[in-house]
C-alpha positions as CSV (number, residue, x, y, z in Angstrom):
1,M,0.0,0.0,0.0
2,K,1.3,3.5,-0.9
3,R,2.1,5.7,2.1
4,L,0.6,9.2,2.5
5,I,2.9,11.1,4.8
6,L,1.4,14.0,6.8
7,A,3.7,16.5,8.5
8,L,2.1,18.8,11.1
9,V,2.8,22.6,11.3
10,A,2.3,24.3,14.7
11,G,-0.9,26.3,15.0
12,V,-3.1,24.4,12.5
13,T,-5.4,21.4,12.7
14,L,-5.1,18.6,10.2
15,S,-7.6,15.7,9.7
16,V,-7.9,12.9,7.2
17,A,-11.6,12.4,6.5
18,T,-11.1,9.1,4.6
19,A,-8.6,7.0,6.4
20,L,-6.2,4.8,4.5
21,S,-7.0,1.8,6.5
22,A,-8.3,-0.5,3.7
23,V,-5.6,-2.5,1.8
24,G,-4.9,-0.8,-1.5
25,A,-6.6,2.5,-0.6
26,V,-4.7,5.5,-1.8
27,A,-7.1,8.4,-1.8
28,A,-7.8,10.7,1.1
29,D,-9.6,14.0,1.7
30,V,-7.0,16.1,3.7
31,S,-8.5,19.1,5.5
32,L,-6.9,22.0,7.2
33,G,-8.9,23.9,9.9
34,C,-8.3,27.6,9.8
35,G,-8.4,30.1,12.6
36,D,-11.4,32.0,11.1
37,G,-13.6,28.9,11.3
38,T,-13.2,27.9,7.6
39,T,-11.7,24.7,6.4
40,V,-9.6,24.1,3.3
41,T,-9.9,20.5,1.9
42,V,-8.3,18.8,-1.1
43,S,-8.4,15.2,-2.2
44,I,-5.0,13.6,-2.6
45,D,-4.1,10.3,-4.2
46,S,-0.9,9.2,-2.5
47,S,0.2,7.4,-5.6
48,L,0.6,10.8,-7.2
49,L,3.2,11.7,-4.6
50,I,5.8,9.3,-5.9
51,D,8.6,11.4,-7.3
52,L,11.2,10.7,-10.0
53,T,13.3,8.6,-7.6
54,G,10.4,6.4,-6.4
55,E,10.3,8.2,-3.0
56,T,6.9,9.0,-1.5
57,Q,6.9,12.8,-0.9
58,A,5.6,14.3,2.3
59,L,2.4,16.3,2.0
60,N,2.7,19.2,4.5
61,P,-0.5,21.0,5.3
62,A,1.2,24.2,4.3
63,G,0.2,22.9,0.8
64,L,-3.4,23.8,2.0
65,S,-2.3,26.9,3.9
66,C,-4.8,29.2,5.5
67,L,-2.0,31.9,5.5
68,L,-1.0,33.6,2.4
69,P,2.8,33.6,2.1
70,T,4.4,37.1,2.1
71,D,6.8,37.9,-0.6
72,S,9.3,40.4,0.7
73,L,11.8,40.5,-2.2
74,D,10.6,44.0,-3.0
75,A,11.5,45.6,0.3
76,D,14.1,45.2,3.0
77,T,16.4,47.4,5.0
78,A,19.7,45.6,5.2
79,T,22.3,45.5,2.5
80,V,26.0,44.7,2.9
81,N,28.3,45.2,-0.1
82,A,31.9,43.9,0.3
83,A,34.1,45.3,-2.4
84,S,36.5,42.9,-4.1
85,V,40.2,43.6,-4.5
86,D,39.5,44.8,-8.1
87,P,35.8,45.8,-8.0
88,P,33.9,45.6,-11.2
89,T,32.1,48.5,-12.8
90,C,28.3,48.4,-12.2
91,F,25.7,50.2,-14.3
92,P,22.2,51.4,-13.2
93,T,19.2,49.4,-14.3
94,S,15.6,50.3,-14.5
95,R,14.7,47.9,-11.7
96,F,13.7,50.0,-8.6
97,Q,14.0,48.2,-5.3
98,D,14.6,49.1,-1.7
99,G,14.3,52.8,-2.6
100,R,16.9,52.9,-5.3
101,F,17.7,51.6,-8.8
102,L,19.7,48.4,-8.7
103,S,23.0,48.1,-10.5
104,A,24.2,45.4,-12.9
105,L,27.5,44.2,-14.2
106,L,26.0,43.2,-17.6
107,I,22.9,44.9,-19.1
108,D,21.4,43.5,-22.2
109,P,24.6,41.9,-23.5
110,L,24.8,41.7,-27.3
111,V,26.1,38.1,-27.3
112,P,25.2,35.0,-25.4
113,V,26.7,35.0,-21.9
114,T,29.3,32.3,-21.2
115,G,32.3,32.0,-19.0
116,T,32.7,33.5,-15.5
117,I,30.6,36.6,-14.6
118,D,31.7,37.8,-11.2
119,A,29.8,40.7,-9.7
120,G,32.3,40.9,-6.9
121,H,29.6,41.5,-4.2
122,V,29.5,45.0,-5.5
123,C,26.9,44.9,-8.3
124,D,23.3,44.1,-7.3
125,I,22.8,42.0,-10.4
126,A,25.2,40.0,-12.5
127,V,23.2,39.7,-15.8
128,Y,20.2,41.9,-16.5
129,Y,17.7,41.7,-19.4
130,D,14.9,44.2,-20.0
131,Q,12.7,45.2,-22.9
132,L,15.7,46.5,-24.9
133,A,17.4,43.1,-25.0
134,T,18.2,41.8,-28.5
135,V,20.0,38.6,-27.4
136,A,18.8,36.8,-24.2
137,S,20.9,33.7,-23.6
138,V,23.0,32.4,-20.8
139,N,24.8,29.1,-21.5
140,G,27.6,27.4,-19.9
141,A,28.3,30.3,-17.6
142,E,29.4,30.7,-14.0
143,I,27.4,33.5,-12.4
144,E,28.6,34.5,-9.0
145,N,28.8,37.1,-6.2
146,A,25.8,39.3,-7.0
147,V,24.1,41.0,-4.1
148,Y,20.4,40.8,-5.2
149,Y,20.1,38.6,-8.3
150,G,22.3,36.4,-10.5
151,V,20.3,36.6,-13.7
152,V,17.2,38.8,-14.2
153,D,14.5,38.9,-16.8
154,D,12.8,42.2,-16.1
155,N,9.8,42.1,-18.4
156,A,12.0,41.4,-21.4
157,K,10.3,41.0,-24.8
158,L,12.5,38.1,-25.9
159,P,12.5,34.7,-24.1
160,V,15.4,34.6,-21.7
161,N,17.0,31.1,-21.8
162,I,19.4,30.0,-19.1
163,S,21.1,26.6,-19.5
164,S,23.9,24.5,-18.3
165,S,25.2,27.2,-15.9
166,S,26.3,27.4,-12.3
167,I,24.8,30.3,-10.3
168,H,26.0,30.7,-6.8
169,D,27.0,33.0,-3.9
170,I,24.1,35.3,-4.6
171,G,23.3,37.6,-1.6
172,D,25.3,39.7,0.9
173,A,28.9,38.7,1.4
174,T,28.1,38.1,5.0
175,F,25.0,35.9,4.4
176,D,22.4,37.6,6.5
177,G,18.6,37.8,6.9
178,A,18.0,40.5,4.3
179,Q,15.2,39.4,2.0
180,H,17.2,39.4,-1.2
181,G,19.7,37.1,-2.9
182,V,18.0,35.2,-5.7
183,G,19.9,33.1,-8.2
184,I,17.4,33.4,-11.2
185,F,14.6,35.9,-11.3
186,Y,11.8,36.4,-13.9
187,T,9.2,39.1,-13.4
188,G,6.5,40.3,-15.7
189,D,3.3,42.3,-15.6
190,Q,0.2,40.5,-14.3
191,S,-2.0,42.6,-16.6
192,S,-0.2,40.9,-19.6
193,A,0.3,37.4,-18.3
194,G,2.5,35.1,-20.4
195,T,4.4,37.8,-22.2
196,V,7.6,37.1,-20.1
197,T,8.8,33.7,-21.1
198,G,12.0,31.6,-21.2
199,T,13.6,28.3,-20.3
200,V,15.7,27.4,-17.3
201,D,17.3,24.1,-18.0
202,S,20.1,22.0,-16.5
203,N,21.6,24.6,-14.1
204,S,23.1,24.3,-10.7
205,V,22.0,27.0,-8.2
206,Y,23.4,27.1,-4.7
207,L,24.7,29.3,-1.9
208,Y,21.8,31.8,-2.4
209,Q,20.5,34.0,0.4
210,K,16.8,33.9,-0.2
211,N,15.6,31.9,-3.2
212,G,17.3,29.7,-5.8
213,M,14.7,30.9,-8.4
214,A,11.8,33.3,-8.3
215,I,9.3,33.6,-11.1
216,K,6.7,36.3,-10.6
217,D,3.8,38.4,-11.9
218,G,2.6,36.9,-15.1
219,A,5.8,35.2,-16.2
220,S,5.5,31.8,-17.9
221,V,8.8,29.9,-17.7
222,R,9.9,26.3,-18.4
223,V,12.0,25.1,-15.5
224,T,13.5,21.7,-16.1
225,N,16.4,19.5,-14.9
226,N,17.9,21.9,-12.4
227,T,19.6,21.2,-9.1
228,V,18.8,23.8,-6.4
229,T,20.5,23.4,-3.1
230,G,19.9,25.6,0.0
231,R,22.3,26.1,2.9
232,G,20.7,23.6,5.2
233,H,19.7,24.3,8.8
234,T,19.8,28.0,9.5
235,K,18.2,30.5,11.8
236,I,19.2,33.4,9.6
237,I,16.6,33.3,6.8
238,A,13.8,31.2,5.4
239,Q,15.0,30.1,2.0
240,N,13.0,28.7,-0.9
241,G,14.3,26.6,-3.7
242,I,11.9,27.4,-6.6
243,E,9.2,30.0,-6.1
244,F,6.3,30.8,-8.5
245,L,4.2,33.8,-7.4
246,H,1.3,34.8,-9.7
247,A,3.2,33.0,-12.5
248,T,3.0,29.8,-14.4
249,S,5.1,27.0,-15.9
250,P,4.3,25.0,-19.0
251,D,6.9,22.5,-17.9
252,L,8.2,22.0,-14.3
253,T,10.0,18.7,-14.4
254,G,13.2,16.9,-13.5
255,N,14.3,19.4,-10.8
256,T,16.0,18.3,-7.6
257,I,15.5,20.7,-4.6
258,S,17.1,20.2,-1.2
259,M,18.4,21.7,2.0
260,N,16.1,24.6,2.5
261,I,15.5,24.4,6.2
262,Y,14.7,27.3,8.6
263,T,15.1,26.4,12.2
264,Q,13.5,29.7,13.4
265,N,14.8,31.8,16.3
266,T,12.1,31.8,19.0
267,S,14.2,33.6,21.6
268,C,13.1,37.0,20.3
269,A,9.5,36.2,19.7
270,P,7.4,37.9,18.6
271,A,9.6,40.8,17.5
272,C,11.8,39.0,14.9
273,V,11.2,37.4,11.6
274,G,11.0,33.7,12.2
275,S,9.0,33.9,15.4
276,T,5.7,34.0,13.6
277,V,3.9,30.7,13.2
278,G,3.9,29.6,9.6
279,V,7.3,31.0,8.5
280,T,8.9,28.1,6.8
281,A,11.6,27.3,4.2
282,T,10.3,25.4,1.2
283,G,11.6,23.4,-1.7
284,F,8.8,24.4,-4.1
285,L,6.7,27.5,-3.2
286,L,3.8,27.7,-5.7
287,F,1.4,30.5,-5.1
288,D,-1.4,31.3,-7.5
289,T,0.0,29.1,-10.3
290,N,-1.4,26.6,-12.8
291,F,-0.5,23.8,-10.2
292,K,-3.3,23.2,-7.8
293,N,-1.9,20.6,-5.4
294,P,1.4,18.9,-4.7
295,G,0.3,15.8,-6.7
296,Q,0.8,17.8,-9.9
297,V,4.4,18.6,-9.1
298,A,5.8,15.8,-7.0
299,P,5.7,12.9,-9.5
300,Y,8.0,14.9,-11.9
301,N,10.5,16.4,-9.5
302,H,12.5,15.4,-6.5
303,A,12.3,17.4,-3.3
304,Y,14.0,16.2,-0.1
305,R,15.5,17.6,3.1
306,N,13.5,20.7,2.9
307,Q,11.5,22.1,5.8
308,V,8.4,21.9,3.5
309,N,8.9,20.1,0.2
310,Y,5.9,21.4,-1.6
311,Y,3.9,24.5,-0.6
312,V,1.0,25.0,-3.0
313,V,-1.5,27.8,-2.4
314,N,-4.2,29.0,-4.8
315,P,-6.3,31.9,-3.5
């Protein structure tokens, strides 16, 4: 009999209306009782939670969350820039964040990006594409040491394709709790959903501060065969492997996400980030996407050793 694994989160009530007691039973209605008296319920077939490796994935009730996840990539107050011995030259972009225009090492490069692109923990972004881009390809590159983002598609008209690249050490040089440091970032305009497109295939993303990848606001991006690895147990920041927020993916398969684990610091509760119930690190954070439950993602990907493997919320 297939196993349906339920992991509890403090502050919520979980019940299985149809027990898996009968031999061969695989389906269950999983319900989450919310504080306002409402109940969120979804029917899950545990056979759909078998991932690419044959492992049964854990269904965390965060996948039926009463709480809407907050996305704080657009505002924070802490930034540390550590200049390298020979600091690179950074150029202003049109992306406005944290009260200023972010800088980039490369803006709309005229040839495909290859080789090592080192932002030196000085430039906010390593490679930046916007509506003026005429070439939008990163292949076989090593993207490193950007403060905010490794590669950005900021509403570019061309599909931005990122493949066979290593993207790492994205965030503050000191690795802190500031809500930035994202390896790959696509953002569009929700009013024109689907106009920001691209492919992210066969990349390795690691040593990021906040997210391995974030796809937002109407973007539609194929994300396949990537390895995204968080920093493991940390009290500093709640990391996410791959996040879709008001965005979709026509193909989200073959990805391996691990080691996004937030241990939370309760000693300063309730004043500090992490003391609030429901703050978790996730492998896949899918909010308002074309995926409605973990069973649509788990069979085609592998998530393990994350605080929550699949967090799927559809308002």
